[in-house]
C-alpha positions in Angstrom: -39.0 -22.0 16.3 -41.2 -18.8 16.1 -40.1 -15.7 14.4 -39.5 -14.1 17.8 -38.2 -16.8 20.1 -37.3 -14.4 22.9 -40.8 -12.8 23.0 -41.9 -12.8 26.6 -38.6 -14.3 27.8 -36.8 -12.6 30.8 -33.1 -11.7 30.8 -31.2 -10.6 33.8 -28.0 -8.9 32.8 -25.1 -7.5 34.8 -24.0 -4.2 33.4 -25.7 -3.3 30.1 -25.7 0.5 30.4 -23.8 0.7 27.1 -21.7 -1.1 24.6 -21.9 -4.9 24.0 -24.4 -5.5 26.9 -26.8 -2.9 25.7 -26.5 -4.2 22.1 -27.4 -7.7 23.3 -30.4 -6.3 25.3 -31.6 -4.3 22.3 -31.5 -7.4 20.0 -33.6 -9.3 22.5 -35.9 -6.3 23.0 -36.7 -6.4 19.3 -38.4 -9.8 20.0 -40.3 -8.3 22.9 -38.1 -9.7 25.7 -38.1 -8.5 29.2 -34.7 -7.2 30.3 -33.6 -6.4 33.8 -30.3 -4.6 34.1 -28.2 -4.7 37.3 -25.8 -1.8 36.7 -24.0 0.8 38.7 -24.3 3.8 36.4 -27.2 5.7 38.0 -26.1 9.2 36.7 -23.9 10.1 33.7 -20.2 9.3 33.8 -17.8 12.0 32.4 -16.0 9.5 30.1 -18.7 7.0 29.4 -22.0 7.3 27.6 -25.2 5.9 29.0 -26.8 5.1 32.4 -29.0 2.1 33.4 -32.0 4.5 33.0 -31.1 5.6 29.4 -30.4 2.0 28.5 -33.9 1.1 29.8 -35.4 3.8 27.6 -33.7 2.4 24.6 -34.8 -1.1 25.4 -38.5 0.0 25.6 -38.1 2.0 22.4 -36.8 -1.2 20.7 -39.9 -3.1 21.7 -38.9 -4.7 25.0 -39.8 -4.3 28.6 -37.1 -2.9 30.9 -36.4 -3.1 34.6 -33.4 -0.8 35.5 -31.9 -1.9 38.8 -29.2 0.3 40.3 -26.8 -2.0 42.1 -23.3 -3.5 42.2 -22.6 -7.1 41.2 -20.0 -7.2 44.0 -22.7 -6.7 46.6 -24.6 -9.9 47.6 -27.6 -8.0 48.8 -27.8 -6.2 45.4 -27.7 -9.5 43.6 -30.4 -11.0 45.8 -32.6 -7.9 45.3 -32.0 -8.0 41.5 -33.1 -11.6 41.2 -36.2 -11.1 43.4 -37.2 -7.9 41.6 -36.8 -9.5 38.2 -38.9 -12.5 39.3 -41.5 -10.3 40.9 -41.7 -8.0 37.9 -41.7 -10.5 35.1 -42.7 -13.8 36.8 -39.4 -15.7 36.3 -35.9 -15.6 34.7 -35.1 -17.4 31.5 -31.6 -16.1 30.8 -28.6 -14.7 32.8 -26.0 -12.7 30.9 -22.8 -12.1 32.8 -21.7 -8.9 31.0 -20.2 -6.8 33.8 -16.5 -6.8 33.5 -13.5 -4.8 34.6 -10.4 -4.5 32.4 -6.9 -3.5 33.4 -4.1 -4.7 31.1 -1.3 -3.6 33.5 1.8 -5.9 33.7 2.0 -7.7 37.0 4.5 -5.4 38.7 2.4 -2.4 37.8 -1.0 -3.8 38.8 -2.4 -2.2 42.0 -3.8 -4.6 44.5 -7.1 -2.8 44.5 -7.4 -3.2 40.8 -6.6 -6.9 41.0 -9.3 -7.3 43.6 -11.8 -5.3 41.6 -11.3 -7.5 38.5 -11.6 -10.7 40.6 -14.7 -9.4 42.4 -16.6 -8.2 39.4 -15.5 -10.7 36.7 -15.2 -13.9 38.6 -17.1 -13.6 41.9 -19.9 -11.5 40.2 -20.3 -14.2 37.5 -20.5 -16.9 40.1 -22.8 -15.1 42.5 -25.3 -13.8 40.0 -25.5 -17.2 38.3 -25.8 -19.0 41.6 -28.6 -16.7 42.8 -30.6 -17.2 39.5 -30.2 -21.0 39.2 -33.3 -21.9 41.4 -35.5 -19.7 39.1 -33.7 -20.8 35.9 -34.6 -24.4 36.8 -38.3 -23.5 36.2 -37.7 -21.9 32.8 -38.5 -23.7 29.5 -35.2 -23.0 27.8 -32.8 -21.6 30.4 -29.4 -20.1 29.5 -26.4 -18.6 31.2 -24.1 -16.6 28.9 -20.8 -15.1 30.0 -18.9 -12.7 27.9 -15.5 -14.3 28.4 -12.8 -16.1 26.2 -11.8 -19.7 25.6 -9.2 -21.0 28.0 -5.9 -20.5 26.2 -2.8 -21.5 28.2 -0.4 -20.1 25.6 2.3 -18.1 27.5 1.5 -15.2 25.2 -1.7 -14.6 27.0 -0.8 -15.9 30.4 2.2 -13.6 30.5 0.8 -10.5 28.8 -1.5 -9.3 31.7 -1.7 -12.0 34.3 -4.2 -10.2 36.5 -6.7 -9.6 33.8 -6.2 -13.0 32.2 -6.9 -14.7 35.5 -10.1 -12.7 35.9 -11.5 -13.4 32.4 -10.5 -17.1 32.5 -12.1 -17.2 35.9 -15.4 -16.1 34.3 -15.1 -18.9 31.8 -14.3 -21.6 34.4 -17.3 -20.5 36.5 -19.5 -20.8 33.4 -18.1 -24.2 32.3 -18.5 -25.4 35.9 -22.2 -24.4 36.0 -22.7 -26.1 32.6 -21.4 -29.4 34.1 -23.1 -29.0 37.4 -26.6 -28.1 36.2 -26.8 -30.0 32.9 -29.2 -32.4 34.5 -31.5 -29.4 35.1 -31.4 -28.4 31.5 -29.6 -25.1 32.2 -27.2 -24.2 29.4 -24.1 -22.3 30.3 -21.7 -21.0 27.6 -19.2 -18.3 27.0 -18.9 -16.0 23.9 -15.9 -14.0 22.7 -15.1 -12.1 19.5 -12.3 -12.7 17.0 -11.8 -9.0 16.5 -11.9 -6.0 18.8 -15.4 -4.4 19.3 -15.9 -0.7 19.1 -16.7 0.1 22.7 -15.7 2.7 25.3 -13.2 0.2 26.8 -11.5 -0.2 23.5 -11.5 3.6 23.0 -10.1 4.3 26.4 -7.8 1.4 27.1 -6.7 -0.4 24.0 -5.5 2.3 21.6 -8.1 5.0 20.9 -9.3 5.9 17.5 -7.0 3.7 15.4 -8.2 0.5 17.1 -11.8 1.7 17.1 -11.6 2.2 13.3 -10.2 -1.4 12.9 -13.0 -2.9 15.1 -16.4 -4.4 14.5 -19.6 -3.0 16.0 -21.3 -4.4 19.1 -24.1 -5.6 16.9 -22.0 -8.6 15.7 -21.7 -9.7 19.4 -25.4 -9.1 19.9 -26.4 -11.2 16.9 -24.2 -14.1 17.9 -25.5 -13.9 21.5 -29.1 -14.1 20.1 -28.2 -17.2 18.2 -26.8 -18.9 21.4 -29.7 -17.9 23.6 -32.3 -19.2 21.2 -30.7 -22.7 20.9 -32.2 -25.6 22.9 -30.5 -25.4 26.3 -30.2 -29.2 26.8 -28.3 -29.6 23.5 -26.1 -26.5 23.4 -24.1 -26.1 26.6 -20.6 -26.2 28.1 -19.0 -24.4 25.1 -16.5 -21.6 24.7 -17.9 -20.0 21.6 -16.4 -17.5 19.2 -18.8 -14.8 17.8 -17.8 -15.2 14.2 -18.0 -19.0 14.3 -21.5 -18.9 15.8 -22.7 -16.6 13.0 -21.0 -18.7 10.4 -22.8 -21.8 11.7 -26.1 -19.7 11.5 -25.5 -19.1 7.8 -23.8 -15.7 7.9 -21.2 -15.4 5.1 -20.6 -11.7 4.9 -19.4 -9.8 8.0 -18.7 -6.5 6.2 -21.9 -5.0 7.6 -20.4 -5.2 11.1 -17.3 -3.1 10.3 -17.1 0.0 12.6 -15.8 1.9 9.6 -17.7 0.7 6.5 -15.5 -0.8 3.8 -12.7 -1.9 6.2 -11.5 -5.3 4.8 -11.5 -8.2 7.3 -7.7 -8.5 7.1 -7.3 -4.9 8.4 -9.4 -5.5 11.5 -7.6 -5.6 14.9 -7.6 -9.1 16.4 -8.9 -9.4 20.0 -6.9 -10.9 22.8 -6.9 -14.5 24.0 -7.3 -16.2 20.6 
């Protein structure tokens, strides 16, 4: 393997204006990758940092090529346009990252129908349709990967009963990905999922999971990005159909000290906030 295995490779990512998606994009950009972002945030959001355009600027500054595409993963025309634009700009697609995701942890009686539908549309349908649209081009790639940011399937009542609507949507992402892994194994297309053992310091955690206290007990998005990089540089025919955990991937890669990833330096591992679904 070369020192920069993603040099010249093309990634199509849903979302990526901020947080974990952007961190994954920046790690790939350091190799000289091409990154197309299909994201909705065209102008700044009052509660969220970053737009698809500011993310593209950061990707270029990190050493990559960027193609910001304003669009919605719920819209089939936007997906088709994103795939065609990416292929037209960079000559192909090597990797799809299903990063776009909606979270609502409401209990079942409090979950609005519109929010249920939104989670299904973005998380499950978006993952399926973006992956589906890219497969014919991924088939032509040398080491094609699909990576979805979703958890292992855990049928423990603790998770099934905690927030049924959200659980369904995240498990749906995982089932789509495992299905694609099985269906397209003969084409050499890898499809895996990746999920962290602890919460990650992102806007979603800040706004939805408990504010500053949970943020302080989280790890940085870089730990997710470094694990994703390890997955996406593995041989696609040998490394597929797995529901992977961030920390396990990095341990397998030889990382023994995770302290550098603490959002608040010096926070011991046993004080970090565990993520859901594990």
